N, C-alpha and C positions, 0 to 999 in steps of 0.2 A: 573558534566557536564563540568567544566573547564578542567578536565583532558582529556575528549573526544575532546573538542575543540582544545586543545593544541596539542594533538596527530595528529589530522587531519591537522592542520596548518603545523606541522613539516614534516609529510609525503608528503603533497602537495608541500612544499617548496623544497623538494629534487628533484622534477621533475622526479622521478623514479616510474615506474608502481607499483601499489599496489591495494589491495581490502580490503573492510571493511564490517562488519556486526554490525548494531546498533539495540539494543532492543527497543521495543515500548516506555518504560519508560525512555529511555536514561541513564540507569544505567549500562549497559553492552556493551562492544565493543570488537570485535575481529578484528585485523588489521594486515596485513601481506604483505610484498613486494612480488610481483608476482614471482620473481626468487626464493623465499624461500617457495613457496606454496607446501603444502603436499597433500596427497590423502584424507585428512580429509575433504577437501572442493572441490567439483566438480561443475562446472557450464557450461551451454551452452546458447547462445543467439539465438533467432529465430530458435528454434529447432523443427524438425518434428518427432523426436523420432524414435523408432524402434518397429517393430511388436512383440507382446508377443508370445512366443513359447509354451505357455501352457494356458489351460483354467483357468479362475479365478472366484472367487465369491467375492461379495462386499455387506456387510450389514451395514446399518446405525442404530444407536440407539440414536436419538436426544432427547433433553429434551422434556417433554410433552408440548402439546399446552397450558395447564393451567399454567405450570411453565413459559413458554414464555410470556403468556398474563400478568402475574403478573409483570414481568420486563417491558413489553411494557407499561402497565398503569402507572408505576412509571416514565417512560420516558415522557409520555404524560403530567403527572402532572407538570413536570419541564418545559415543553414547555408552558403549560397554565399559569404557574407562571412567564413566561418571562425570565427564567434563561438560556434558550437555544432555538434555532430555528430549529436545525438539529442535531441529535445525531446518530452516527453509532454504533448500538447495536450489540454486537457479543456474541458468545457462542461457547463451544466446544462440538462436537458430537463424542461419542465413535464409532469406526468402527471395523469391522472384515473383514479380507481378507486373502487369502492364499499367497498373494504377499508380498515380503519384500519391505522396503523403497528403496532399490537399484533397485528392479524390476520396481517399480513405476517411479523412476527417469529415467531409461533407456527408458521406453515406452512413456513417456510424450511428448506432443506437447505444446509448449508455447513460448511466447516472451522471458521469462527467465525461465530456470529450474535450480534448485539449490539443492545440496545434502550436508548436513553438519553433521559430526559426530566428535564432539570435547568434550572429557571428558563426562559429563552427558548430553550434548546437542546432540540430535539425531532427525533430521527432514528432510523432503523433501518439496520443494515448487515449484509450477509451476505458476508463476505470469504473468498475462496479462497486468499489470499496471506499466508503467514507472513512476518514481517520478520526479527526476530532471536530466536534461541533460545539460551539459555546453560544448559548442563548440566555440573555440576561446574566444571571450568576450561576447557571448550571452548565456543567461540561459533560459531553457525551462522547463515547467512542464505540466503534462498530466492527469488532474483529470478524474477519471472514475466513473460514477454514472448512474444507470439505466440498468436493466436487464429484458429480456423477453424471453419466449419460442418462438423460430423462427417458430414453427409449427402453432402458433395462426394466424388466418386469418388477413391479413394486419398488421402483427406484428410491422413493422417499424412505420406505421402511428399511431397505438395504443399507442406505447411507446412515440412517439414524441408529441402526443396530450394529454397525460395524465397530468392533472394539477399538481398532486403530484410529478411525476417524473421530470417535467420541473422545478418546484420550487426547488426541491432537487438539481438538477444539477446546476441551476443558482446560488444557494447559495454557493455551493462548488467552482464554478468558481470565484465568488466574493471574497470568503475567500482566495483562492490561488493567485488571483490578488493582494490582500492586502499583503499577505505574500511575494510575489516577490518584492513588493514595498519597503520592508525593506532592500533589498540587491541590487536592480537594479532600473533602470529608463526606461522611454519610454515603459511602459507595454502595450502589445497588446494581444487581444484574436484572434489568427490567425485562429483557427478552433473551431466551436461550435457544440457540439452534433453530432459527426460523429460516424458511426457504425463499429463494428468489430464483427466477428463471432467466437463462441467457440463451438467446437465439443466435445460431450461426448458420452458415450456408450448408454445412455437412451434417450437423446434429444440434440438438438442444441440450443444454447442460442445466443441472440443478446445483445450487450452492447454498451452504448454510452460513448464517452469521448470527451474532448476538448483539445486544444493546446494553451498554453499561453507563451509568450516570454517577455524577458526584456534584457536591456543592463546593464552589471555589472557596479557598481558605482566605481568612482575613486576620487582622491584628489580634482580635479577641481569641480566635482559635489557637494561634501560636502561643499567646501569653498563657492560655489555659493549660497547654501541655508542656510549657516551660522550654520551648525551643526558640532559638534565634534563627531567622531565615530571611532571605531577601524578598520573599513574596509578602511584604508587609503592607502594601498599599491596598486599600479596600477596593479600588477599581482595578479589576483584572487586566484591563486594556493597557495600563501602564506597565504591566509585568508580562505581556504577551510572549516576549522572548524567553523569559525564565520558564514559563509554562511549557512552551513548545520544546525547548532544549531538555527539559526534564523528562519528556515523553519520547523523544526521538533517539535512534531510528525506531520505526514502528515495530512493535513486538510480533505482529502477524507475518512480517517478511524477514524477521531475524530468527527468533526462537527463544528458548529459555534454558538456563539463565542467560540474560541478554548479553552481558559484556563478554563472557568467555565464548559464547556462540558466535558473536560477530568476528572475533579473532580467528576462530576455526574456519568459518566460511570464507574469510578473506584468503586464507591459505589454500583451501580446497578448490574454490571456484576458479581462482586464477584468471579473472578478467575484471574489467572496470564496469561496475554497475552504472556509474554516472548518475543521471537523474532517475533512472529506473529504480523503483521502490523508494524514491524520495517522496516529497510531499508538495502538493499545490494547495495554496490557501487563498481564500477570498474574505476580506474584512470589509463590511459595508458601512462602517462607522459606528455600529452598535454591536453587531454579532459576528461570529467567525464560522466559516465552513472550511474544511480541509479534506483532502483526498489522498489516498496512497496511490502512487503512480505505477500501477500495474497494467497489463494488457498494453504493451509498450513497443512501438516500432521506431527504430532509430536509423537514420542514414549516416553511415560511416564510410568515408572515402568512396562515395558513389555506389555502395552496396547497402542493402537493407537487412537489418538484423532485428528479429523479434525476440525479446527477452521474456523468459517465463520460468516458472519453477513450482515447487510444492514442498510441503512440510514432511520431514522424515522423523519417525519415531522408531523405537526398538522393534515394533511389530510391523514395520513397513515392508512391503514386498517390492523388490527392485523392478520387476516387469510392470507392475501396476503404476509405480511412481514414474517410470520412463514414459508410459502411455499417457499419464496425466500431464507431464511436461509438454508432450507433443499436442495433446488435445487443447491445451491452453494457447496454442498458436493458431489463431483464427481471426477472421474479419467479422465484426458484429453487425452484419447487414440483415 
């Protein structure tokens, strides 16, 4: 992780535009200056995609309900034991389609859409979730938790008033407030549980997210509170690696408390997330945008796998959580 931190610090200090990919376990990084970018990585922001010119089919082959329930019960045992309060349990679903990953990329609508083909890494991602944004000397994060079918009667009110969903979202907001407190001051929740709409072929979904901000720390701040810390340069760009490594992995796709939850999930999920739930970042020379890599389809040994998941709390219902995991396997056309 020191290598990743030092690379991001070095590239940020150059004040030259670059982009980076970080895996979920923070063991792999791809980083490239924008002027050297090859066709192996393509991305668009706020994309409305293009219409498909052919008919397509799309089949899902998720793990069985019994397999999911076994993992779910292990998660609940850890919650009852007090080892975690919220865990984002994920799985990979094999899919079949006549579309290529390039077809899916071209047709997708999303806040971020990303196509990566580097060596044995081959995936497409259409993420609706920003992770960290830094503009001037302010840092923002946008935790996303809570999904419902918009066709349900009074869907917004149902989601807002659901105790489980409110608790889950509140816990993630608290976690990310604390995370931002490691690298910034004057933390504020600027928006709480606002709605966005996701359009799919089969149904439309509503999701809730929040907006949290902070002011990046400087020498005077650390001197005032009597701490010695490595984030002592007034220009945050020189410390970009320190900032990111203090915040990762993202709280919305792990849980709380973060460290113990990561260890629990690694044992229960029993598969390699890879770059799924990692981070993609774009630095334009002045400011940073980054995104959580969810809504993620990866080609592994000539088969396609869609990785998805959802947050589990003590109040979670196994049937509803299983349904949510499957609902999140979709094409955003």
